C-alpha positions as CSV (number, residue, x, y, z in Angstrom):
1,M,73.0,151.5,70.2
2,D,72.8,150.4,73.8
3,N,69.6,148.5,74.4
4,R,70.0,147.7,78.1
5,A,67.1,150.0,79.0
6,E,64.9,148.2,76.6
7,V,65.9,144.8,78.0
8,R,65.4,146.0,81.6
9,E,62.0,147.4,81.0
10,F,60.8,144.4,79.0
11,L,61.9,141.8,81.6
12,T,60.5,144.0,84.5
13,S,57.2,144.4,82.7
14,R,56.9,140.6,82.0
15,R,57.9,139.6,85.6
16,A,55.1,141.9,86.9
17,Q,52.5,140.1,84.8
18,V,53.1,136.6,86.3
19,T,51.5,135.8,89.6
20,P,53.0,133.2,92.0
21,E,49.9,131.1,91.6
22,E,50.4,131.0,87.8
23,A,54.0,129.9,88.3
24,G,53.1,127.2,90.8
25,L,54.5,129.0,93.7
26,P,53.0,129.9,97.1
27,A,51.7,133.5,97.2
28,G,52.8,134.1,100.7
29,T,52.1,137.3,102.5
30,N,53.6,140.8,102.6
31,R,54.6,140.8,99.0
32,R,56.0,144.1,98.0
33,V,56.3,143.6,94.3
34,K,53.7,143.1,91.6
35,G,54.0,139.7,90.1
36,L,57.1,137.5,90.8
37,R,60.2,138.4,92.8
38,R,63.5,138.3,91.1
39,S,64.5,135.3,93.2
40,E,61.5,133.4,92.1
41,V,62.2,134.0,88.4
42,A,65.8,132.9,89.0
43,T,64.6,129.7,90.7
44,L,62.2,128.9,87.9
45,A,64.8,129.6,85.2
46,G,67.5,127.6,87.0
47,V,70.0,130.5,87.3
48,S,71.4,132.3,90.3
49,V,69.7,135.4,91.7
50,E,72.8,137.4,91.0
51,Y,72.9,136.3,87.3
52,Y,69.2,137.0,86.8
53,T,69.5,140.4,88.4
54,R,72.3,141.3,85.9
55,L,70.1,140.1,83.1
56,E,67.2,142.2,84.3
57,R,69.4,145.2,84.6
58,G,70.0,144.9,80.9
59,A,73.3,142.9,80.8
60,I,71.9,140.3,78.4
61,R,74.9,140.2,76.1
62,G,76.3,136.7,75.9
63,A,73.3,134.9,77.4
64,S,73.1,131.5,75.9
65,P,70.0,130.3,73.9
66,E,69.4,127.8,76.7
67,V,69.3,130.5,79.4
68,L,67.0,132.7,77.2
69,A,64.7,129.7,76.7
70,S,64.6,128.9,80.4
71,L,63.9,132.6,81.2
72,A,61.1,132.7,78.6
73,T,59.5,129.7,80.2
74,A,59.8,131.1,83.7
75,L,58.2,134.3,82.6
76,R,55.5,132.4,80.7
77,L,56.3,134.4,77.5
78,D,54.2,133.7,74.4
79,D,55.7,133.0,71.0
80,A,55.9,136.7,70.1
81,E,57.4,137.7,73.5
82,R,59.9,134.9,73.3
83,A,61.0,136.0,69.8
84,H,61.3,139.5,71.1
85,L,63.6,138.4,74.0
86,F,65.9,136.6,71.6
87,D,65.9,139.6,69.3
88,L,66.9,141.8,72.2
89,A,69.8,139.4,73.1
90,Q,70.9,139.3,69.4
91,A,70.9,143.1,69.2
92,A,73.1,143.3,72.3
93,S,75.7,140.9,70.9
94,P,79.0,142.5,70.1
95,V,79.0,140.7,66.7
96,A,75.4,141.6,65.9
97,R,74.9,143.5,62.6
98,P,72.0,145.7,62.1
99,P,69.6,144.3,59.4
100,K,69.6,145.7,56.0
101,R,67.2,148.7,55.9
102,R,65.5,150.3,53.0
103,N,64.8,154.0,52.7
104,P,61.1,154.2,52.1
105,K,61.6,157.4,50.1
106,S,63.9,155.8,47.6
107,W,63.1,152.0,47.6
108,V,61.4,150.9,44.5
109,P,59.8,147.4,44.3
110,H,60.9,145.0,41.6
111,Q,58.6,145.1,38.6
112,S,57.6,141.5,39.3
113,L,56.5,142.4,42.8
114,Q,54.2,145.2,41.4
115,W,52.9,142.7,38.9
116,A,52.1,140.3,41.7
117,L,50.3,142.9,43.7
118,D,48.3,144.0,40.6
119,A,47.3,140.4,40.0
120,V,45.3,140.5,43.3
121,S,42.1,142.1,42.0
122,A,39.6,141.0,44.7
123,G,41.1,142.7,47.7
124,P,43.7,145.2,48.9
125,A,47.3,143.9,48.7
126,F,50.3,145.9,49.9
127,V,53.9,145.7,51.2
128,R,54.9,147.4,54.4
129,N,58.1,147.5,56.4
130,G,58.4,147.2,60.2
131,R,58.0,151.0,60.5
132,M,54.5,150.5,58.9
133,D,55.3,152.6,55.8
134,L,53.3,151.6,52.8
135,L,55.9,150.7,50.2
136,A,54.0,149.1,47.4
137,V,50.3,148.7,46.8
138,N,47.7,147.5,44.2
139,V,45.0,149.9,43.1
140,L,42.5,148.6,45.6
141,A,44.9,149.0,48.5
142,R,45.5,152.6,47.3
143,A,41.8,153.2,47.5
144,F,41.4,151.3,50.8
145,Y,44.0,153.5,52.5
146,K,43.0,156.7,50.7
147,D,43.0,158.7,54.0
148,V,46.5,157.4,54.9
149,Y,47.8,158.8,51.5
150,D,46.0,162.1,52.1
151,M,48.0,162.8,55.3
152,P,50.6,165.5,54.9
153,G,54.1,164.2,55.1
154,Q,55.4,161.1,53.3
155,P,55.8,158.2,53.0
156,P,52.3,157.1,53.8
157,N,52.5,155.4,57.2
158,I,49.8,153.4,59.0
159,A,51.1,154.1,62.5
160,R,51.2,157.8,62.0
161,F,47.6,157.7,60.6
162,T,46.4,155.6,63.6
163,F,47.6,158.0,66.2
164,L,47.8,161.4,64.6
165,D,44.8,161.6,62.3
166,D,41.3,161.9,63.7
167,R,39.8,160.0,60.8
168,A,41.5,156.8,62.1
169,H,38.8,156.6,64.8
170,D,36.2,156.3,62.1
171,F,38.2,154.0,59.9
172,Y,38.9,151.6,62.7
173,P,35.6,151.0,64.6
174,D,37.6,149.2,67.3
175,W,40.3,151.8,67.4
176,E,41.7,150.6,70.8
177,A,42.5,147.1,69.3
178,F,44.1,148.6,66.2
179,A,46.2,151.0,68.4
180,E,47.4,148.1,70.5
181,V,48.4,146.1,67.4
182,T,50.2,149.0,65.8
183,V,52.3,149.7,68.9
184,S,53.1,146.0,69.3
185,I,54.4,145.8,65.7
186,L,56.6,148.9,66.3
187,R,57.9,147.5,69.6
188,A,58.8,144.2,68.0
189,E,60.6,146.0,65.2
190,A,62.5,148.1,67.6
191,G,63.8,144.9,69.3
192,R,64.9,143.4,66.0
193,D,66.5,146.6,64.7
194,P,67.5,149.0,67.5
195,H,69.9,150.9,65.2
196,N,67.1,152.0,62.8
197,K,67.2,155.8,63.0
198,D,64.0,156.2,60.9
199,L,62.2,153.9,63.2
200,H,63.3,155.8,66.3
201,D,62.4,159.1,64.7
202,L,58.9,157.8,64.2
203,I,58.6,156.5,67.7
204,G,59.9,159.8,69.0
205,E,57.3,161.8,66.9
206,L,54.4,159.6,68.1
207,S,55.5,159.7,71.7
208,T,55.7,163.5,71.6
209,R,52.4,164.1,69.8
210,S,50.2,161.3,71.2
211,D,49.5,160.5,74.8
212,E,47.7,157.3,73.7
213,F,50.8,156.1,71.9
214,R,53.1,157.0,74.7
215,R,51.0,155.1,77.3
216,R,50.9,152.0,75.1
217,W,54.5,152.2,74.2
218,G,55.4,152.0,77.9
219,A,53.6,148.7,78.3
220,H,56.3,146.8,76.2
221,N,53.7,144.5,74.6
222,V,54.6,142.6,71.5
223,R,52.6,140.1,69.5
224,H,52.5,138.2,66.2
225,H,50.1,139.6,63.7
226,G,49.9,137.3,60.7
227,T,46.3,136.3,60.2
228,G,42.8,137.0,61.4
229,F,39.7,139.2,60.7
230,K,39.3,143.0,61.0
231,T,36.4,145.4,60.6
232,F,36.8,148.8,59.0
233,H,34.5,151.7,58.1
234,H,35.7,153.0,54.8
235,P,34.7,156.6,53.9
236,I,33.5,155.6,50.5
237,V,31.8,152.2,50.9
238,G,31.1,151.8,54.6
239,E,31.7,148.8,56.8
240,L,34.0,146.1,55.6
241,T,34.8,142.9,57.5
242,L,37.9,141.4,56.0
243,A,40.2,138.4,56.5
244,F,43.9,139.1,56.3
245,E,47.1,137.1,55.7
246,G,50.5,138.6,56.4
247,L,53.5,137.0,54.6
248,E,57.1,137.6,55.3
249,M,59.0,138.2,52.1
250,A,61.9,135.9,51.6
251,A,63.4,138.0,48.9
252,E,63.1,141.2,51.0
253,P,63.9,140.5,54.6
254,G,62.0,142.8,57.0
255,L,59.1,143.4,54.6
256,T,55.6,142.0,54.9
257,L,53.1,141.4,52.1
258,T,49.5,141.6,53.4
259,I,46.4,140.7,51.5
260,Y,42.8,141.5,52.7
261,T,39.9,139.5,51.3
262,A,36.2,139.3,52.0
263,E,34.1,136.2,52.4
264,P,32.7,135.3,49.0
265,G,29.1,136.4,48.6
266,S,29.1,138.6,51.7
267,P,28.1,142.3,51.9
268,S,31.8,143.1,52.4
269,A,32.7,141.4,49.1
270,E,30.1,143.5,47.3
271,R,31.4,146.6,49.0
272,L,35.0,145.7,47.9
273,R,33.7,145.5,44.3
274,L,32.1,148.9,44.7
275,L,35.4,150.3,46.0
276,A,37.3,148.7,43.1
277,S,34.9,150.5,40.7
278,W,35.4,153.8,42.5
279,A,39.2,153.3,42.4
280,A,39.1,152.6,38.7
281,G,37.4,155.9,38.1
282,E,39.5,157.8,40.6
283,Y,42.9,156.5,39.7
284,G,42.4,155.3,36.1
285,D,44.2,152.2,34.8
286,A,47.7,153.5,35.7
287,V,49.3,151.6,38.5
288,T,52.5,153.0,39.9
289,S,54.7,151.9,42.8
290,A,54.2,153.3,46.3
291,S,57.5,155.2,46.0
292,E,56.3,156.9,42.8
293,R,53.1,157.8,44.5
294,T,55.1,159.3,47.3
295,R,56.4,161.9,44.9
296,T,53.0,162.6,43.3
297,D,50.4,162.3,46.0
298,G,50.2,164.5,49.0
């Protein structure tokens, strides 16, 4: 798949966000572009204007790591944006191979992975892919994301829930922030894996059905999303403020294990215990993989 348009739009959007003052350049007068001029980026990156122009037009194939690093510095890219630039260059390489993808409808987690998830009893624990499909969960995560599993169409997908289900605005008190994070995760995944048809189908669906998604997608923002705090409003137990840690799975490249926990002794910890009690009554002691639930929930 040709990713020149993606490269062009990303570099153009990043150039527009850097002011001359931030880059240590005189602002001058009669500027007709937002942010830096191409010639200014070229000077800062130590390349010719002609070469940078080719890069910005999408011809990033063959750019050396040194050039990419200089370009990232010139455009003041953060760590996530820098990684995205390198992913775009890798995807454009003639020797690049698309990463191994798993069909969320057929992928079944190793039994040991399900055991590990089930061993986390104090908080929701789940595995997702870059498309934000829920692939494997513990009982508490199944209860936590009950509305995601209640959506028609499978597999359960956090991005689809965020933009296409009205209940998401109640579940995420700061819906705007969650929407931005969701889009940035999908954008980064599209840079890493431009050949993923399932991912492109999801992006196309969301772009067609959600003006909010389409507007954010056009901003080309990416970010790392590995740790922090989030507040939710769960339909069963109410407000939950939870810490989260996202761990890349060495045994399953492209998948992320996420664990939510509450501060010990906090109201959120007590509400998680209430949710666990509710889940035990709702789902019983049987714990199945997310792929098995895909065939039985709905």
